C-alpha positions in Angstrom: 143.5 123.8 153.2 146.9 123.2 154.8 146.3 119.4 154.7 145.4 119.5 151.0 148.4 121.6 150.1 150.7 119.2 152.0 149.1 116.2 150.4 149.6 117.6 146.9 153.2 118.5 147.6 153.9 115.0 149.0 152.5 113.1 146.0 154.2 115.5 143.6 157.5 114.5 145.1 156.7 110.9 144.2 156.4 111.9 140.5 159.5 114.0 140.7 161.5 111.1 142.1 160.5 108.9 139.1 161.8 111.6 136.7 165.1 112.1 138.6 165.8 108.4 138.8 165.4 108.1 135.0 167.6 111.2 134.4 170.3 109.8 136.7 170.2 106.5 134.7 170.2 108.5 131.4 167.1 106.7 130.1 163.4 107.4 129.4 160.7 106.4 131.7 159.6 102.8 131.4 156.0 102.0 130.5 155.3 101.1 134.1 156.9 104.3 135.4 155.1 106.4 132.8 151.7 104.9 133.9 152.5 105.6 137.6 153.7 109.2 136.7 150.5 109.9 134.8 148.3 108.6 137.6 150.2 110.8 140.2 150.0 113.9 138.0 146.2 113.2 137.6 145.9 113.2 141.4 148.0 116.4 141.6 145.6 118.1 139.1 142.5 116.9 141.0 143.9 118.1 144.3 144.6 121.5 142.7 141.0 121.8 141.5 139.8 120.8 145.0 142.1 123.4 146.6 140.8 126.1 144.3 137.2 125.3 145.0 138.0 125.4 148.7 139.5 128.8 148.4 136.5 130.1 146.5 134.1 128.6 149.1 136.1 130.2 151.9 136.0 133.6 150.2 132.3 133.3 149.5 131.5 132.2 153.0 133.4 135.2 154.5 131.4 137.5 152.2 128.1 135.8 153.1 128.7 136.0 156.8 129.4 139.7 156.4 126.2 140.2 154.4 123.9 138.0 156.5 125.2 139.1 159.9 123.7 142.6 159.9 120.3 141.2 158.7 119.9 139.1 161.7 118.5 140.7 164.9 120.9 141.9 167.5 121.4 139.6 170.4 119.3 140.7 173.4 120.9 141.8 176.6 120.2 138.5 178.3 122.1 136.2 180.6 122.5 132.4 181.0 120.2 130.2 178.9 118.5 133.3 177.2 121.9 134.4 175.9 122.8 131.0 174.7 119.4 130.6 172.9 119.9 134.0 171.3 123.5 133.0 170.3 122.1 129.8 168.8 119.5 131.7 166.8 122.2 134.0 165.5 124.4 131.0 164.5 121.6 129.5 162.5 120.8 132.8 160.8 124.3 134.1 160.1 126.9 131.4 160.9 129.8 131.4 163.3 131.3 134.5 161.6 128.3 136.6 162.6 128.6 135.9 166.3 129.6 138.7 168.6 132.2 138.0 171.3 129.5 137.9 174.0 127.7 135.2 172.0 130.8 133.1 171.4 131.5 133.1 175.1 127.9 131.8 175.6 128.9 128.8 173.4 131.6 127.8 175.8 134.2 130.4 176.2 136.2 133.1 174.4 136.7 131.2 171.1 138.1 131.9 167.7 137.6 130.4 164.3 134.8 130.5 161.7 134.0 126.8 161.3 130.2 126.4 161.0 130.0 123.4 163.3 128.5 123.1 166.8 128.9 120.3 169.2 126.8 119.3 172.3 128.9 117.6 174.9 128.3 116.1 178.3 128.5 118.6 181.2 130.9 116.5 183.1 134.6 116.7 184.1 135.3 114.0 181.4 134.2 116.2 178.6 135.8 119.2 176.9 135.1 121.8 174.3 137.8 122.7 171.8 136.6 126.1 170.7 139.5 127.0 168.5 138.7 123.9 166.4 135.2 125.0 165.8 133.6 122.9 168.6 131.1 125.3 170.2 128.6 123.9 172.7 125.0 123.7 171.5 122.6 125.3 174.1 120.7 122.8 176.1 117.4 124.4 175.1 118.0 123.5 171.4 119.1 119.9 172.3 116.0 119.4 174.5 113.8 120.5 171.5 115.6 118.1 169.3 115.3 115.2 171.8 111.6 116.0 172.3 111.1 115.7 168.5 112.8 112.3 168.6 110.5 111.2 171.5 107.4 112.6 169.8 108.1 110.6 166.7 109.0 107.1 168.0 107.9 104.9 170.9 111.3 103.6 172.2 112.5 106.8 173.7 109.0 107.5 174.9 108.8 104.2 176.8 110.5 103.3 180.1 113.8 102.5 178.2 116.9 103.3 180.2 118.8 106.1 178.4 122.5 106.4 179.3 124.7 109.3 178.4 128.4 108.9 178.0 131.1 111.4 177.2 132.9 109.1 174.7 131.9 106.5 172.2 134.2 103.7 173.4 132.7 100.2 173.7 130.7 100.1 176.9 130.2 96.7 178.6 126.9 96.5 180.5 126.9 93.6 183.0 124.0 91.3 184.1 123.6 88.7 186.8 121.3 85.7 186.9 121.2 84.0 190.3 117.6 82.9 190.2 118.5 79.2 190.7 119.9 79.8 194.2 118.3 80.6 197.5 119.5 81.2 201.0 119.4 78.6 203.8 118.5 78.2 207.4 121.5 77.2 209.5 121.7 75.9 213.1 124.0 77.3 215.7 127.7 76.4 215.2 126.9 74.9 211.8 129.0 75.5 208.7 127.2 77.2 205.7 126.9 75.2 202.5 127.9 76.2 199.0 125.3 77.0 196.4 124.5 74.2 194.0 125.2 76.5 191.1 127.5 79.5 190.6 126.3 83.0 189.8 125.8 83.4 186.1 127.3 86.7 184.9 126.7 88.1 181.4 127.0 91.4 179.6 126.0 93.3 176.6 128.4 95.7 174.9 127.1 99.0 173.7 128.8 100.7 170.8 128.2 104.1 169.2 126.7 104.0 165.7 126.8 107.3 163.9 123.4 108.6 162.6 122.9 111.5 160.2 119.7 113.5 159.9 120.4 114.0 156.2 120.3 117.5 154.9 117.6 120.0 156.0 117.4 122.8 153.6 115.9 126.1 154.8 115.1 129.0 152.4 117.0 132.2 153.2 113.7 134.1 153.4 112.9 132.1 156.6 116.5 132.4 157.8 116.4 136.2 157.5 112.9 136.6 159.0 113.4 137.6 162.6 109.8 136.7 163.5 110.3 133.1 162.4 111.2 130.5 165.0 114.1 129.1 163.0 115.5 127.2 166.0 112.3 125.3 166.5 112.0 124.6 162.7 115.5 123.2 162.5 115.3 121.2 165.8 112.0 119.6 164.8 113.2 118.7 161.4 116.5 117.2 162.6 114.9 115.5 165.6 112.1 113.8 163.6 114.6 112.5 161.0 116.9 111.2 163.7 113.9 109.8 165.6 112.6 107.9 162.6 115.8 105.9 161.9 116.8 105.4 165.5 113.3 104.3 166.6 113.3 101.8 163.7 116.6 100.3 164.8 115.8 100.3 168.5 112.7 98.4 167.6 113.6 95.9 164.9 117.4 96.5 164.4 119.3 93.3 163.6 122.2 93.9 166.0 124.6 93.5 163.0 126.2 96.9 162.2 123.2 98.6 163.9 121.5 98.5 167.3 119.9 95.3 168.5 116.1 96.1 168.4 113.8 95.2 171.3 111.7 93.0 169.0 114.8 91.1 167.9 116.1 90.7 171.4 112.7 89.8 173.0 111.6 86.2 173.8 108.4 84.4 172.6 105.6 84.6 175.1 102.5 83.4 173.3 101.8 82.2 169.8 98.3 82.7 168.3 96.3 79.6 167.5 95.8 78.4 163.9 93.9 81.0 162.0 94.9 84.0 164.1 97.1 85.6 161.4 95.4 89.0 161.9 93.8 88.7 165.3 94.5 88.2 169.0 92.3 86.8 171.7 91.7 88.2 175.2 93.2 85.0 176.6 96.4 85.6 174.5 96.8 89.0 176.2 96.4 87.5 179.6 98.8 84.7 178.7 101.4 87.2 177.4 101.2 89.2 180.6 101.7 86.2 182.7 104.5 84.8 180.6 106.7 87.6 182.1 108.1 86.9 185.5 106.2 88.8 188.3 109.4 90.4 189.3 109.4 92.4 186.0 105.7 93.3 186.0 105.8 96.5 188.2 106.4 99.3 185.7 105.9 97.0 182.7 104.2 98.2 179.5 102.6 96.9 176.4 104.1 98.1 173.0 102.3 97.8 169.7 101.4 99.5 166.5 98.3 101.7 166.3 96.6 99.3 163.9 97.1 96.5 166.4 95.6 98.7 169.2 92.5 99.0 167.0 92.2 95.2 166.7 92.5 94.9 170.5 89.9 97.6 171.2 87.4 95.7 169.1 87.5 92.6 171.2 84.0 92.0 172.6 82.3 89.3 174.7 79.4 87.2 173.6 77.0 90.1 174.1 79.1 92.5 172.0 80.4 94.4 175.0 84.1 95.6 174.8 86.4 93.4 176.8 89.0 96.2 177.2 88.6 99.9 177.6 91.0 102.8 177.4 91.0 105.0 180.4 92.1 108.5 181.6 93.6 106.9 184.7 96.8 105.0 185.0 97.4 101.7 186.7 95.1 101.0 189.7 93.0 104.1 188.9 95.6 106.6 189.8 96.8 109.6 187.8 100.5 110.4 188.0 101.8 113.9 188.6 101.6 116.0 185.5 99.3 113.6 183.7 95.9 115.0 184.9 93.6 115.4 181.9 95.9 113.3 179.6 94.5 110.1 178.3 96.6 107.0 179.3 95.7 104.0 177.2 95.9 100.8 179.2 95.5 97.1 178.5 94.8 94.9 181.6 95.8 97.8 183.8 99.2 98.4 182.1 100.1 101.4 180.0 100.5 101.1 176.3 103.2 102.6 174.1 102.2 103.1 170.5 105.2 102.3 168.3 104.6 102.3 164.5 107.8 100.3 163.9 106.4 97.2 165.7 104.9 94.9 163.0 101.2 95.1 162.4 99.2 91.8 162.7 100.1 89.4 159.9 101.2 85.8 159.5 104.0 85.1 162.0 104.3 88.8 162.9 105.7 89.7 166.3 102.9 92.2 166.9 102.6 92.8 170.6 105.3 93.3 173.2 105.0 93.2 177.0 107.5 93.6 179.7 109.9 95.8 181.6 111.3 98.2 179.0 113.7 99.7 181.5 115.8 96.7 180.6 116.3 98.1 177.1 119.4 100.3 177.3 119.9 103.2 174.9 123.4 104.6 175.0 123.8 108.2 173.7 127.2 109.7 173.2 126.8 113.4 174.1 128.6 114.7 171.0 125.8 116.0 168.8 127.3 117.8 165.9 125.2 120.4 164.0 126.8 121.6 160.7 125.6 124.6 158.8 126.3 124.9 155.0 126.3 128.5 154.2 127.3 128.5 150.5 126.8 125.0 149.1 123.1 125.5 148.3 123.1 129.2 147.8 122.3 128.9 144.1 118.9 127.7 145.3 118.7 130.4 147.9 118.9 127.9 150.7 121.1 127.2 153.8 121.7 123.5 154.7 121.8 121.9 158.1 122.7 118.4 159.2 123.0 116.8 162.6 125.2 113.8 163.5 124.5 111.7 166.6 126.1 108.6 167.9 124.0 106.0 169.8 123.3 102.3 170.4 120.7 100.1 172.0 120.3 96.6 173.3 118.2 94.5 175.7 119.7 93.5 179.0 118.5 89.9 179.5 120.3 88.0 182.2 118.3 84.9 181.1 115.0 85.5 182.8 113.5 87.4 179.7 112.1 90.7 180.9 110.3 91.4 177.6 108.1 88.8 175.7 106.2 89.1 172.5 103.0 87.7 171.0 103.4 86.1 167.6 100.5 85.8 165.2 99.8 82.3 163.8 101.7 81.3 160.7 98.5 80.4 158.9 
């Protein structure tokens, strides 16, 4: 409000200066001055209308917080994470204005203000929370639910991709080294060592911080006010799935221009299907793709493909109609990792499979199967998740709006030895 008032006063002074100049020179405004004066006064009028709407919204929000606050259940006498979860539930139902002092402290300290914004920041000495400006910390439980929803939707965050968390969004150089052309040597006593025939090859990728929005999630006030309804879970799932959809698509097939560089875009060709294999893949192609990746990268490697492609591979049979490949309840080498007992792990040639629906299905020239060390794909998250609550904007429909902003980037760290390869279907 203060900024709007100051801006209106500032531009009005420009119009006033035009009039004073004409008066001092005892003349009327020129046509050019009149056009500029009219434009300025139009801006003054528009700002005045914006200021009035802002005043009305502020007054309505204050009334709404008063009315919604008592409807929400009182915060339980809980400590630690339980208190933070209860405070988060209260925020979603009634906004910042409905929070009690105990609940505000749970969000990061004794804070003031009524801004309906929450931020989740890294728990490190480099981060801070400006409570007076409306930056209250989102409880980790809510963030974990949101992150789980993103993992559930897409394949990239559910793979072995390396996820880095930083407290700022400044450009982050991530170095690589390729020294595969050099070896050590055997030297005799009192013999000088020799210099390598080639120098170490250093490279880097630079990770940025693209801002993603969940778009608006509208929740009816009937659900907001229903104390038995898991409103936290509903909002977290909706925001997480929406963020997961767009991020997974960009982490998979992003162009690298004004968006993350997707793993398919950054990967290297391993095997191309023979003529006629526009919608098929041979057993030998799978074996060839696996062995196109350097053995140094194979421990912990994974296949990644769309579900429709998995169906094509499952149908591969030998001359007697027997399946060439079988899914299994066991992991690599017949072992079951901790916490995975009873959970089916689909494997190809002994390596786990990640289903990612953003990988292209089989078609002419499609990059339909990936294999390699996905830990070399780096996802950089800026721990500044902003959750915004719109208490009055959609009230004429009886709804409360929520939107989440998240900053992230991704790219493949390839020092030149190509840790991830792809199978390309034949062009025709």
